[in-house]
C-alpha positions as CSV (number, residue, x, y, z in Angstrom):
1,Q,35.2,3.7,9.5
2,E,31.8,3.8,8.7
3,Q,30.2,3.7,5.4
4,P,27.7,5.9,4.1
5,S,24.4,4.8,3.8
6,N,22.3,4.0,0.9
7,S,18.3,4.7,1.0
8,C,18.0,2.4,-1.9
9,Q,19.6,-0.5,-0.1
10,S,16.6,-1.3,2.2
11,A,12.8,-0.5,2.3
12,A,11.3,2.3,4.4
13,P,10.1,0.9,7.8
14,V,6.5,0.4,8.0
15,A,4.5,1.4,10.9
16,G,1.3,2.1,12.3
17,V,-1.8,1.4,10.1
18,S,0.4,0.4,7.3
19,A,2.1,-2.5,9.3
20,T,-0.9,-4.0,9.5
21,V,-1.9,-4.1,6.0
22,A,1.4,-4.4,4.8
23,G,1.6,-7.9,2.6
24,K,-2.0,-8.4,2.7
25,V,-3.2,-5.2,0.5
26,W,-4.4,-7.3,-2.0
27,E,-6.3,-9.4,0.3
28,L,-7.9,-6.6,2.3
29,S,-8.7,-4.5,-0.6
30,Q,-11.5,-6.9,-1.6
31,E,-13.5,-6.4,1.8
32,A,-15.5,-3.9,2.9
33,T,-13.7,-3.0,6.1
34,G,-10.4,-4.3,4.8
35,C,-10.0,-1.4,1.6
36,R,-11.0,1.4,4.0
37,E,-8.1,-0.1,6.4
38,V,-5.7,0.1,3.2
39,Q,-7.2,3.2,2.2
40,R,-6.1,4.7,5.6
41,A,-2.8,3.3,5.5
42,L,-1.9,5.0,2.3
43,E,-3.3,8.6,3.7
44,E,-1.0,8.0,6.6
45,A,2.0,6.3,4.8
46,S,5.2,8.0,3.3
47,T,6.0,8.0,0.1
48,E,7.8,5.4,0.0
49,V,6.0,3.0,2.1
50,R,2.9,3.9,-0.4
51,R,4.8,2.3,-3.0
52,Q,5.3,-0.5,-1.3
53,L,2.0,-0.8,-0.2
54,A,0.5,-0.4,-3.9
55,S,3.1,-2.8,-5.3
56,E,1.1,-5.4,-3.6
57,L,-1.4,-5.1,-5.9
58,R,0.6,-5.7,-9.1
59,G,-1.2,-8.5,-11.2
60,H,-4.7,-7.5,-9.2
61,V,-5.0,-3.9,-11.1
62,W,-8.2,-5.1,-13.3
63,E,-9.6,-7.4,-10.9
64,A,-9.1,-4.3,-8.6
65,L,-10.9,-2.2,-11.1
66,C,-14.1,-4.7,-11.4
67,S,-14.3,-5.2,-7.5
68,P,-16.5,-3.5,-5.4
69,H,-14.2,-2.5,-2.9
70,A,-10.7,-2.8,-4.3
71,N,-11.8,-0.2,-6.8
72,F,-11.5,2.6,-4.0
73,V,-8.0,1.4,-3.1
74,L,-6.9,2.0,-6.7
75,Q,-8.2,5.6,-6.9
76,K,-6.5,6.0,-3.3
77,C,-3.1,5.0,-5.1
78,V,-3.6,7.4,-7.5
79,A,-4.3,10.1,-5.6
80,T,-1.7,9.7,-3.0
81,L,0.9,8.6,-5.4
C-alpha cells in the first residue's frame, strides 16, 4: 500500500541557476559577479528554493548589510520572499 507523500519531509529540488549557487550563497554574495548570480537564482526559483537559498545567509545578515555586493542579495531576498 502506497503511503501519502509528505511535502514537508524533503526539500524542494534545486535546478537551473539555483543549483549552481546552492551551498555557496554567502560566498558568492560577497563578489560582484556572484551576487548577480544569486539574485538571478532568487528571481527564478520557487518559493521553497528561495527560502533554502536565503537560509544560507543566516549568521551573515549584518555582514551582508555592510557589504557592497551582498546587500543587494539581502534586498532581493526581501523583495522575493
